[in-house]
C-alpha positions as CSV (number, residue, x, y, z in Angstrom):
1,M,206.5,33.7,118.8
2,T,208.6,36.7,116.9
3,D,211.2,35.4,114.8
4,F,213.6,36.9,112.4
5,R,211.3,36.9,109.7
6,T,209.0,39.0,111.1
7,R,209.1,42.5,109.8
8,I,207.5,45.6,110.9
9,A,207.3,48.3,109.0
10,V,207.1,52.0,110.3
11,L,205.6,54.3,107.8
12,D,207.7,57.5,107.2
13,Y,206.1,60.4,105.9
14,G,208.1,63.1,107.9
15,M,205.3,63.3,110.5
16,G,206.0,60.9,113.1
17,N,207.7,60.2,116.2
18,L,209.8,57.5,114.1
19,H,213.1,57.0,116.1
20,S,211.2,56.6,119.4
21,V,208.6,54.0,118.0
22,S,211.4,51.9,116.4
23,K,213.6,51.5,119.4
24,A,210.6,50.7,121.6
25,L,209.5,48.2,118.9
26,E,212.9,46.8,118.6
27,H,213.1,46.5,122.7
28,V,210.1,44.2,122.6
29,A,210.6,42.1,119.6
30,P,214.4,41.9,119.5
31,K,214.2,39.1,116.7
32,A,212.1,41.1,114.3
33,E,213.3,43.4,111.4
34,V,212.0,46.8,112.2
35,I,212.5,49.0,109.1
36,V,211.4,52.7,109.1
37,T,210.4,53.4,105.1
38,A,208.4,55.2,102.8
39,D,208.8,52.5,100.1
40,A,205.4,50.6,99.5
41,A,207.2,47.4,98.2
42,E,209.0,47.6,101.4
43,V,205.1,47.6,103.3
44,A,203.9,45.2,101.2
45,E,206.1,42.8,102.2
46,A,206.1,43.6,106.0
47,D,204.2,41.3,108.4
48,R,203.0,44.3,110.3
49,V,202.7,48.3,109.6
50,V,202.7,50.9,112.3
51,F,201.2,54.1,111.1
52,P,202.5,56.9,113.1
53,G,202.0,60.8,113.5
54,V,202.8,63.8,115.1
55,G,202.1,67.6,114.3
56,A,199.4,69.4,112.5
57,I,196.8,67.3,110.5
58,R,197.0,69.4,107.3
59,D,200.8,68.8,107.0
60,C,200.2,65.2,107.8
61,M,197.4,64.7,105.4
62,A,199.3,66.5,102.8
63,E,202.3,64.3,103.0
64,I,200.3,61.2,103.1
65,R,198.4,61.9,99.9
66,R,201.4,63.2,98.0
67,L,203.3,59.9,98.9
68,G,200.3,58.1,98.1
69,F,200.0,56.8,101.6
70,D,196.1,57.2,101.6
71,K,195.9,53.9,99.5
72,L,198.8,52.4,100.8
73,V,197.5,52.4,104.6
74,A,194.0,51.2,103.6
75,K,195.9,48.1,101.4
76,A,197.8,47.7,104.3
77,I,194.8,47.3,106.9
78,E,193.2,45.0,104.1
79,E,195.9,42.5,104.6
80,K,198.2,42.9,108.0
81,P,197.6,44.1,111.4
82,V,198.3,47.9,111.6
83,L,198.7,49.9,114.5
84,G,197.5,53.5,114.1
85,I,199.5,56.0,116.8
86,C,198.2,59.4,117.9
87,V,197.7,61.9,114.6
88,G,197.9,58.5,112.7
89,M,194.8,57.4,114.6
90,Q,193.0,60.4,114.0
91,A,194.2,60.6,110.1
92,L,191.9,57.5,109.7
93,L,188.5,59.3,110.4
94,E,186.8,61.3,108.0
95,H,187.4,64.8,109.0
96,S,189.1,66.9,111.7
97,E,188.6,70.3,112.9
98,E,192.2,71.1,113.2
99,N,193.3,73.9,110.9
100,N,189.8,75.2,109.7
101,G,188.8,71.8,108.5
102,V,190.9,69.2,106.9
103,D,189.3,65.9,105.1
104,C,190.9,62.5,106.4
105,L,191.5,59.4,104.9
106,D,187.7,58.1,105.4
107,I,188.7,54.7,106.6
108,L,186.9,54.8,109.7
109,P,183.8,56.7,110.5
110,G,184.0,59.5,112.8
111,R,185.4,63.2,113.3
112,V,188.2,64.6,115.3
113,R,187.0,67.7,117.3
114,F,189.0,70.4,119.7
115,F,189.0,69.9,123.2
116,G,188.2,74.1,123.5
117,R,190.0,77.0,124.8
118,D,187.9,77.1,128.1
119,V,188.0,73.0,129.5
120,H,187.1,72.3,133.0
121,D,187.1,68.4,135.4
122,A,184.1,67.7,137.1
123,S,185.4,69.8,140.0
124,G,185.6,73.0,137.7
125,E,189.3,72.9,137.8
126,K,190.2,74.7,134.5
127,L,192.1,72.2,132.1
128,K,194.9,73.0,130.1
129,V,195.0,72.3,126.3
130,P,197.0,70.2,124.9
131,H,196.1,67.3,127.2
132,M,199.7,66.6,127.7
133,G,200.9,63.7,130.2
134,W,199.4,60.6,131.9
135,N,195.8,59.7,131.9
136,R,193.8,56.2,132.5
137,V,192.7,54.3,129.6
138,H,189.6,52.3,130.2
139,Q,189.3,49.0,128.2
140,T,186.1,48.8,126.8
141,V,186.5,45.4,124.5
142,D,188.1,42.2,125.4
143,H,190.9,42.4,122.6
144,P,194.4,40.8,122.4
145,M,196.0,44.2,122.2
146,W,194.9,44.5,125.7
147,Q,196.7,41.5,127.0
148,G,198.4,41.6,130.2
149,I,197.6,45.6,130.8
150,E,195.3,45.9,134.1
151,Q,192.3,47.8,133.4
152,D,192.7,51.7,133.9
153,S,196.2,52.0,133.4
154,R,198.1,55.0,132.7
155,F,199.4,56.0,129.1
156,Y,200.9,59.4,128.1
157,F,199.1,61.8,126.0
158,V,200.0,65.0,123.7
159,H,197.1,66.3,121.8
160,S,194.4,68.9,121.6
161,Y,191.8,67.1,119.3
162,F,190.1,64.3,119.9
163,V,188.2,61.3,118.3
164,D,184.6,61.7,119.6
165,E,182.9,58.1,120.8
166,N,179.8,58.5,118.6
167,H,180.8,55.0,116.9
168,K,180.9,52.8,120.1
169,E,180.8,49.9,117.9
170,L,184.5,50.8,116.7
171,V,186.1,51.9,120.5
172,A,188.3,49.6,122.3
173,G,189.1,52.1,125.1
174,T,188.0,55.7,126.3
175,C,189.9,58.5,128.2
176,D,187.8,61.5,130.1
177,Y,189.4,64.6,129.7
178,S,186.7,66.9,130.5
179,V,184.8,65.0,127.6
180,K,185.2,61.0,127.5
181,F,186.9,60.3,124.0
182,A,188.0,57.3,122.1
183,A,191.7,56.6,123.3
184,A,191.5,53.3,121.1
185,L,189.9,52.1,117.8
186,V,189.6,48.7,116.6
187,R,188.5,47.2,113.6
188,D,189.4,43.5,111.9
189,N,193.2,44.2,111.0
190,L,193.3,48.0,112.4
191,F,194.1,48.9,116.0
192,A,194.7,52.5,116.9
193,V,195.6,54.7,119.8
194,Q,195.6,58.4,120.7
195,F,198.0,57.7,123.1
196,H,202.1,57.2,122.6
197,P,202.6,53.5,123.7
198,E,206.3,54.4,123.1
199,K,206.3,56.5,125.8
200,S,204.1,55.0,128.1
201,H,206.6,52.5,130.0
202,T,205.5,49.2,131.0
203,A,201.6,49.3,129.7
204,G,202.9,50.9,126.6
205,L,205.6,48.1,125.9
206,Q,203.0,45.8,126.3
207,L,200.9,46.8,124.0
208,L,203.6,46.8,121.4
209,S,204.4,43.4,122.5
210,N,200.8,42.5,122.0
211,F,201.2,44.2,118.5
212,V,204.0,42.0,117.4
213,S,202.1,38.8,118.1
214,W,198.8,40.0,117.2
215,Q,197.4,38.1,114.3
216,G,194.8,40.6,113.2
217,C,191.1,39.5,112.2
């Protein structure tokens, strides 16, 4: 049960959908203290950490490293539940193809790849890139973060790059958009999603609620 002592830190490095994320967390956890912060001391004192991200990976990684968030994120994952969202998920990987290739945090193995410019579905219909809008997520593991969320629920995506599913031991959910890709990754205290739970209505709010109560590994 969430109480007034629960503190959730949303990392602010200038590249996240911070307002929407923080407001959604306040909605599902009205007794929690939700703070948007770039202060390492506040993050260290928080019970849970959200690592959001939107925009180009090159700019995100530049700010993450400039602020020392590379070490901050790694340390947080060792100590408490951490939720990565969108580019916040991609930044955890080894490398991204975006911006002619960018080295990421290398916290999780794997690579971030471009959907391509000539993308079609199984019936041959041309698909738009970026992948934008609602799509189904297939849960591949039984995990507390999926509690109360029906199999193949729809979540909201906005991305042109995706995490491949080569490291299946990390994949908690998949999605199809010309290729099957990792929609959610999990390891120990970390759960990361490609979609935007704060924009995903009932299923997304349930996932955020689950994060507030999840105790990690």
